[in-house]
Each structure stands twice: as structure tokens, then as C-alpha cells.
N, C-alpha and C positions, 0 to 999 in steps of 0.2 A: 230892282228894288229889293230892298230889305224889310220884312217884317220881323217883328220882333217881341216877344212874350205873349204868346197867343194862348190865353186860358179856355176861350170855348172855342176846341178843335170841331165838333160837331157844326157851328156857325160858321166856321171856317171852309169848312169844305162844301156847306152851302153857298157861299160868295162864290167860291171855285166853280163850281158847275154852273151858277147862273150868268158867267161868263160867256160871251158870244167866241172869242178865240179862244186859240190854246194859251195855257197857263201853264209854264215849265218853271220847276225846281230845280235849281242848279247847284251841284255839290261841289264840295270844296274841290276835286279833282276836274271841273269843268264838265261832269257828264249833265246831262240835261234829262229830266224826267217828266215828262205829261202827267200832270196832276189833274189832269180830267178823266184820265183812265180808272174805271173801276177798281182794277187789280193794283194801280199806282197806290189809289187810296188807301185800298185796305193794306197794302204791305206798310204804309206811312201811319197809320191808326195803330196796326200793330207793334209799330217801334216804339209809339210813344206812350204806350200803356205804362210803361216803365217810368214815367216822369207826368208829371202835373197838368205842365201845358208844355207847349214848344218855344225854346228859348230865343231862335233865329233861324229864319229859311230865307233863302237867296233867289228872289222869283224872277221870271221873264214873263210879259204880257205884252202882245202886241196891238191889241185895240185899246186904244184912247179911251174909250167908257171902261174897258176892264181893269184899265188903272186907276182910274177914279174910285171905282167898285173897292178895289183892294185897298186903294189910301183911307177911304171912307170907314171899311173896316176895320183897320191899323188904329183910326184917329177916336171910333164912336164904336165899334164892337156891332156894326149894323152889316 
């Protein structure tokens, strides 16, 4: 799934942390990074400080309720 124009990065990671299953960021090269890992989150946040928001992410979530959470966040910011 693709998420675009994420302005509230803190809320985005709150949603990621509330997911029951793994949530992975897929890089342009096809590498998968576990976004539930605090180290991965710190690295991602450090990279985002040069931008006001996240333009686009490609994510993989395996649990249907996690997919629903991410879609709700994408459309409603919740």
C-alpha cells in the first residue's frame, strides 16, 4: 500500500506502534525495513527532519486490521 503526504509524522508512528502485526517500509530497491523497530523509527525521523512531511511511503502490513488502521490514518489522519 502507498501512503502519501503524511504531515503528522508523530501520529503516523503512533498508528504504526498500535498495529498488531509487522509493518514494513519497502525501499525503491525492494528492501524491507521493520517500522515497528524503535531504531528504524529514529532513523526514519532523522531523515525526515529535512522535509516538512513524508511525500510517499510504500508499506506492507500483514494483518487486515492493521491495513484498516493505516487506511483510516491516510484518509482521516486518525
